[in-house]
C-alpha positions in Angstrom: 2.3 19.4 -5.9 1.8 17.0 -3.3 -1.7 15.5 -2.5 -2.7 16.0 1.1 -5.0 13.9 3.4 -8.3 15.1 1.8 -7.2 14.2 -1.6 -5.6 11.1 -0.7 -8.8 10.0 1.2 -11.0 10.3 -2.2 -8.3 9.7 -4.8 -9.0 6.1 -5.4 -12.9 5.9 -5.1 -13.1 8.9 -7.7 -10.8 7.4 -10.2 -12.3 3.9 -9.9 -15.9 5.4 -10.5 -14.5 7.1 -13.6 -13.8 3.8 -14.8 -10.0 3.5 -14.0 -9.2 -0.2 -13.4 -5.7 -0.4 -11.3 -5.6 -3.9 -11.4 -6.0 -4.4 -15.1 -3.5 -1.5 -15.7 -1.0 -3.3 -13.6 -1.6 -6.6 -15.2 -1.0 -4.9 -18.6 2.1 -3.2 -17.3 3.5 -6.6 -16.1 3.0 -8.0 -19.6 4.8 -4.8 -21.3 7.7 -5.9 -18.8 7.8 -9.4 -19.5 7.6 -9.2 -23.3 10.8 -7.2 -22.9 12.4 -9.1 -19.9 10.8 -12.4 -19.7 12.6 -13.2 -16.5 11.7 -10.2 -14.6 11.4 -10.5 -11.0 11.7 -7.2 -9.3 9.8 -3.9 -9.9 10.0 -0.4 -8.2 6.9 1.8 -8.7 7.9 5.3 -8.7 5.3 7.6 -7.4 3.3 4.8 -6.3 0.5 6.9 -4.9 -1.8 4.8 -2.7 -0.3 1.6 -3.9 -3.1 0.6 -6.0 -0.9 -0.6 -9.0 1.6 -1.8 -6.6 -0.9 -4.1 -4.9 -1.4 -6.1 -8.0 2.2 -5.8 -9.2 3.0 -7.6 -5.8 1.0 -10.6 -6.7 2.8 -10.9 -10.1 6.4 -10.4 -9.2 8.5 -12.1 -6.2 9.7 -8.6 -5.1 8.3 -5.0 -5.3 9.0 -2.0 -3.7 7.6 1.6 -3.8 8.7 5.2 -3.6 6.4 8.1 -2.7 6.9 11.9 -2.1 3.6 13.0 -0.5 3.2 11.7 3.2 -0.6 11.4 2.8 -0.4 9.1 -0.1 2.5 7.2 1.2 0.6 6.5 4.4 -2.4 4.9 2.4 0.1 2.6 0.5 2.0 1.6 3.7 -1.2 0.7 5.2 -2.2 -1.2 2.4 0.9 -3.0 1.5 2.2 -4.8 4.7 5.6 -6.0 4.3 6.4 -4.0 1.0 8.9 -1.4 1.2 7.5 2.2 0.4 10.5 4.5 0.4 10.4 8.3 0.9 11.9 10.1 -1.9 11.9 12.5 -5.0 12.0 10.9 -8.4 14.6 13.8 -9.4 17.2 12.5 -6.9 16.2 9.3 -5.2 19.2 6.8 -4.7 18.3 3.1 -3.4 20.6 0.8 -2.3 19.6 -1.9 -5.0 18.5 -2.2 -8.6 15.4 -3.7 -10.3 14.5 -5.6 -13.2 11.7 -3.1 -14.0 10.9 0.5 -12.9 7.3 2.2 -13.3 6.0 5.7 -13.1 2.2 6.0 -13.8 -0.6 8.6 -13.3 1.2 11.2 -15.4 3.4 12.0 -12.3 6.6 12.4 -14.2 5.1 15.3 -15.9 5.3 17.4 -12.6 8.7 18.1 -13.2 9.5 21.9 -13.7 11.8 21.8 -16.4 13.2 19.7 -19.1 16.3 19.2 -17.0 14.3 17.9 -14.0 12.6 15.6 -16.8 16.0 14.3 -17.7 17.0 13.9 -14.3 13.8 11.9 -13.2 14.1 9.5 -16.2 17.8 9.3 -15.4 17.3 8.1 -11.8 14.6 5.5 -12.9 17.0 4.1 -15.5 19.8 4.2 -12.9 17.9 1.8 -10.7 17.6 -0.7 -13.6 19.4 -4.0 -14.1 21.3 -4.6 -17.4 18.1 -5.2 -19.8 15.5 -3.8 -17.6 12.5 -2.0 -18.4 11.3 1.3 -17.5 7.4 2.2 -18.1 6.5 6.0 -17.7 3.1 7.4 -18.2 3.5 11.0 -19.7 0.8 13.8 -19.6 -0.4 15.2 -22.9 2.0 16.7 -25.4 1.6 20.2 -26.4 -0.2 19.5 -29.6 -3.0 17.3 -28.2 -3.7 19.2 -24.9 -7.1 20.9 -24.9 -6.8 24.3 -23.6 -9.7 25.2 -21.3 -10.9 21.5 -20.8 -13.6 21.2 -18.1 -14.4 17.9 -16.5 -16.9 16.9 -14.0 -17.8 13.8 -11.9 -20.2 12.9 -9.2 -19.6 9.6 -7.0 -22.3 8.3 -4.5 -20.7 5.5 -2.5 -20.6 4.1 0.9 -22.8 6.8 2.4 -20.7 9.7 0.9 -21.2 11.8 -2.2 -18.1 13.4 -3.8 -18.1 15.7 -6.5 -15.0 16.7 -8.6 -14.6 19.5 -11.1 -11.7 20.1 -13.0 -10.5 23.1 -15.3 -7.2 23.0 -17.3 -5.7 25.8 -19.2 -2.3 26.2 -21.1 0.0 28.8 -19.5 3.1 28.6 -21.9 4.5 25.1 -21.6 2.7 24.2 -18.5 -0.7 23.0 -17.6 -2.7 24.7 -14.7 -5.4 22.3 -13.6 -7.5 23.4 -10.8 -9.3 20.3 -9.1 -12.3 21.2 -6.7 -13.9 18.6 -4.4 -17.0 18.9 -2.6 -17.8 15.9 -0.2 -20.8 15.3 1.9 -21.6 12.6 4.4 -23.5 12.1 7.6 -21.0 14.6 9.4 -21.6 17.5 7.0 -20.4 19.0 3.7 -16.7 20.1 3.2 -14.9 21.6 0.2 -11.2 21.6 -0.9 -9.1 22.7 -4.0 -5.9 21.4 -5.2 -4.0 23.2 -8.2 -1.7 21.1 -10.2 1.1 22.3 -12.3 1.7 19.8 -15.0 4.5 20.2 -17.7 3.4 20.1 -21.4 6.8 18.3 -22.6 6.9 17.4 -26.2 7.4 13.9 -27.2 11.0 14.6 -28.4 11.7 16.0 -24.8 10.6 12.7 -23.4 12.6 10.5 -25.9 15.6 12.7 -25.3 15.4 11.9 -21.7 15.4 8.3 -22.3 18.0 8.7 -24.8 20.2 10.6 -22.2 19.4 7.5 -20.0 20.8 5.1 -22.5 17.5 3.5 -23.1 15.8 2.5 -26.2 12.2 3.7 -26.4 8.9 3.4 -27.9 5.5 5.0 -27.2 2.6 2.4 -26.8 -1.1 2.8 -26.6 -2.4 4.2 -23.4 -3.8 1.9 -20.6 -5.5 4.4 -18.5 -8.9 4.4 -19.6 -11.6 6.4 -17.7 -14.9 6.1 -18.9 -13.5 4.7 -22.2 -11.1 7.7 -22.8 -7.4 7.6 -22.4 -5.8 10.1 -19.7 -2.7 10.8 -21.9 -1.0 10.0 -25.1 0.2 6.5 -24.4 2.9 4.7 -22.4 6.7 5.3 -23.0 8.5 2.0 -22.6 12.3 2.0 -22.4 15.0 -0.8 -22.2 18.3 -0.3 -20.7 21.0 -0.8 -23.2 
């Protein structure tokens, strides 16, 4: 699933209104990286979306780049991050010409992989772009044992002359999450509605750890940084270090 122009347009304003602080998260990510690689100077943000994390990372590290599959999200990032390379690519098979001291992948994006083999491939590609001793930080989706089947969520935003409502319904379908996300937006031009249906993998902790092990990384799960309204948006962050 890749977000289109309508979703890219409301993505940040909705998440920020829900309490997500992209800047603080990026600063915490930088600390996680530097505690494991004090001299880190370069970061690649995979599935960088609108570039909200990358903007702060660019102020904290001498060299940053992004990778984004969805054209609408990438377009926002490119306009925001003048002078920062935002590559077109799929996390399962991307190959850049150089490596980095750290690679990040936030927003539960890695869980959009269809199978455990694809998860292995994505983690492998991230680790494959690390310098020796480099750090990879990955935000997973919920594990099967802490996912709430039938979870519903709702949020209303009133900002800059625009009203945005976001309603979600998440159900378990085998080892996948089906999340329906329905938006209604209203401004002086009228009222519009659109719906995205997200297919997200309920990979186990062991599947994630196995993917990092296959990529020759030592790994730990640390507390989540993504707090929306005081609540985490997943079980934490996997932090791997290339052996």
